[in-house]
C-alpha positions, 0 to 999 in steps of 0.5 A: 507670903505677906498675910494678915489675920482673917477678920472672922477669926479676929472677931471671934477672939475679940468677942471671947474677950481674950485678946489684949491690946498687945495681942491685938497688935501682934495679931495684926502684924504683917508676917513676911518670909525671910530666907536664911542659908548657911553662912557661918558665923553670921547665919547658921542653919541647924535642923531647919532652924536659922540663927545668927546675928543677921537673923537677930538684926532683921527680927528686931528691925522688922518688929519695929515696923510691925512685921513678924518674920517666918524664916526658911532655909533657901539656897541663894540662887532660889533667893535671887530668883524669888527677888527677880520674880517679885515674891514677898521675901527678905534676903540677908547678905546680898552684895550690891552689884549692877546686875541685881539693881533692876530687880532688887531694893538694897536695905542698909548696909548694916556694915561694910566688911573687909573680905578676901576672895580666896582659892582653895585646892588640894595640897600640892595639886594647884598653885595660884600665886597670881591672877594669871595662874587661874587661866590653866585651872578649872574653878568651882564657883557658887551659882549667883555669887559675885566675886570681883569684877575681873573674875566675874567678867572673865570669859576665858576662865573655866568655871564650874557652877554649884549650889553650896559649899558642901557640893564644892568640897565634894566635887573638889575631892572628886577631881571635878575641878582644881580649885574653889573660889570663895568669898565666904572662908568661914562658911567653907571652913565650917564644911571642911571641919565638919567633913574632916577634910585636911588635904586642902590648902588656900593658895597664896593669891587672894583678892581683897574686896569691900563687902557691904552687908545688905538685906534685899527686897524684890523691887517689884514685890508687894513689900517694896512699899515697906522698903524705905521705913525698914531701910531707915530702921536698919541704918539707925541700928547700925549708926547707934551701935545696936547692930554691933551690940547684937554681933558682940553677943556672938563674939563677932565684929560686924565689920570684920568676919574671919 
């Protein structure tokens, strides 16, 4: 929630003579909640702490306009709900699609990434060589995630929604569906590695997509009035190479996440 330091508390520290000019600016800074979630290698969550280049970029951008961020680990479906409900939150890595336009202001993008929608199944259990092969399968998908237009709007496909990659993997291994659809292979691969899952394989069929890397603010939130200046800062950081420099500290290319 957006908040400011109380005037009574501010007077107390001023009278005590312990607040420097820099400290006063920090005390008056607007504090905003940012949502993180496991999306390695761009976002990591360990012991409740969010890290990665997407955090670093937003921390730096918001500091330039007098904001400080409090990061929370929040599942993406709840982030979308908070954007819809006009909560004062900033959400990283939100794809811009028409269904989200009525309630979302998109900031950036900070990069346009080449991605693939891929399909993962148990070895030897499901064959997906072309789109039409999906019709015979049950497909695990993440709630709130967009894939590509044909897949998103195809009502004939049997899709089972879950909340995260770990649940997708567990349900695949339990035989709850035939394949997992993913736009986040690095994130899914990190779960497979952590769980030591080896009896799976990606299908030959993939669908290439362009993914604009946006941050999002609720259109009806109190933060909406700050969107133009934050958008301008993020775009300037991308244009001047600052975003690339931050990603390179993690040995990553902001336009090609593998």
